[in-house]
N, C-alpha and C positions, 0 to 999 in steps of 0.2 A: 104304377104311377108314382109311388113313393120313391122308387129307385131312380126314376127320371129326374125328379126334383132334387134328389141328393147329388146326382151327376152334374146337373146344371149348377147347383150351389158350389160344388167343388171346382168346376171349370171357371166360374166367374170370380170366385174369391181366393182361389189358391194360386193363381198365376198373376203375380205382380212383377212388373219390370222395374228394377231399380237402375236408374241412370246415374252412373258415377263418372266424374271427369277422369280422364287419364292423368296419371301422375307425370310430373315433369321428368324428362329424361334428357341426358346430354351425351353426345357422342364422345367416347373416350378413345383417344388415339395415343398410344404409347410409342414414342420415338426413342431410339437408342441414344444413350448419352454420347455426345460427339467426342471423337478423338481426332486431334488436329495433327497434320504432318506438313512439313515444309515443302513448298513447291518452288524449286529453284532451277528452272530450266536454263541451260547455258545460252539459249537463244533469247531469253527474256532479259530486258534491262531492269528488271525488278524481281522481287520475291515476296512471297506471302505464305500464310498457313491456311489450309483448307481442311474441311471435315473429311476424314478418310473412311468413315463408316458408311455414310450414305451418298457420298458424291465422288465423281471421277471426272477428270479433265479429258475432253475429246475435241475433235475437229479443229486442231491447231492449224492455223493458216498464217504463215509468216511471209510477208513480202516487203518490198523496199519502203512502202508507205505506212503499213500498219501491221499489227499482230492481232489476229482474231482467235478466240478460243471459247469453249463452252465448258461450264461446270454442270454436269448432269446430276440430277437427283432422281434416278429412275424409279425408286420406290414411291416417291412423292409426285411423280409425273410432272416434274418441273425442271427448269434449267436456268442458269444465269449466263447470258451472252455478254462477253467482254470484248472490248476493242481498245487497243493501245495505239497511240500515235505519237511520233516524235515530230513536233511541228516546227521546231527551230526558230520561232520568232514569236514575240508577244502578240502581234497582230493576228497571226494564224491561230494562236492559242485562243484568243478572244473570239475569233470567228467560229472555231470549233465548239467552244462553250455555248455560244449563241445558238448553233445548230442543235446541240444537245437540249438546251432549254426549249427550243421549238418542238422537238420530238416529245419531250416530257409534257409540254402544254397540250399536245394532241391527246395524250393518254389522260391527262387530268380533266379534260372536258366531260368524260364519263364518270369521273370520281365523285363521291359524296363529299370528301374533304381531302386536302393535301397538307401534310405536315412536312415542313422543310427544316432540316437541321444542318447547320454549317459545321464543318470539321476542320480543325487546324492542329497540326503537330509540328511546330516550328523547328524543333531540334532535328527532325527527320526531313524537313523541307517538304511536308505534305499538307496540302490544303484541298478541301473538297466540299461537296454538298450532297446530302442524302434526301431523297424524296420518298415519302411514305404515302401512297394513295389508297384511300379506303373506298370500297364499293366494287362493283363488278367491272373491273378494268382489265385490259389485256396484260399490263405490266404493273403489278401493285407495289413494286419496290425498285427504285433506281438510284444510282449514285454516280459520281465521278470524283476522281482524285487527280491532282496535278502538282507539279513542283513550281507552278506559276511562271515558268520560263520556257521550257522546251517540251516537257512530257505531260501526257494526259492519258488516263485510262478511265473507261466508263463501263458500267455494268447494269444490265436490265434483267430483272427476274420475270420469267414467263412460265405459265402452266400450260401443259399440252392438252388442256380440256377447256370447255366453255367456262368462262369465269363466273363463279357463283361465290361471292365473297364469304358468306356465312359458312359454306362447306369447306373452303380452302384456308380459312383463317388460321387453324392450328398449324398447317404446313407453312403458311406465310410467317408466322411467329417463330417457328423452328428455323427456317432458312434465314430470317432476319438476324437471329442470334449468330448464325454462321457468318453472315455478311459483316456484322459489326466486328466479330473476331478477325475476319480477313482484313478489314480496314485497319484495325489496330496493329496487326502484325505486318502490314504492308511496308515495304521500304524500297527505295531506288538503289540500284547498284551504283557504286561510285566509279 
């Protein structure tokens, strides 16, 4: 009988569960330091520098009205879709910018916030606007550049996955730095 009491005593008083909260952990993604190379296709009326480590240009479609191409970030499961147009008039340019703003507003309806930054580099005759959309949106980063007369190029960043802003934010930040570098190195061919 004494053994039974001892076993019951051990079972009840020796098994204590300590509930400790999990420590905070953050996802660490190490992306390679970018190396930029000049993209100067003879068919393009412009040139710029792009990250040669993680990106590559593909799907170039040149026709009489526009030039479409994609910069793929295969390791990040993302791409930037570009479209260039030579509009040849101020009215067509304004109409195209209005179409771009309408497309951007469609994306911004799902966004938590939209940050707009105007871009102007008068010595290169480049003017534009950058749209940074936060939240689970299809295209979290968009921009356009123009010479305010004839030429305009637009870019939309897309991820080839269902958008989950918290998960893709490190990749967005990495690609955003590449886009800023691309915009700063961009120029029209004379």
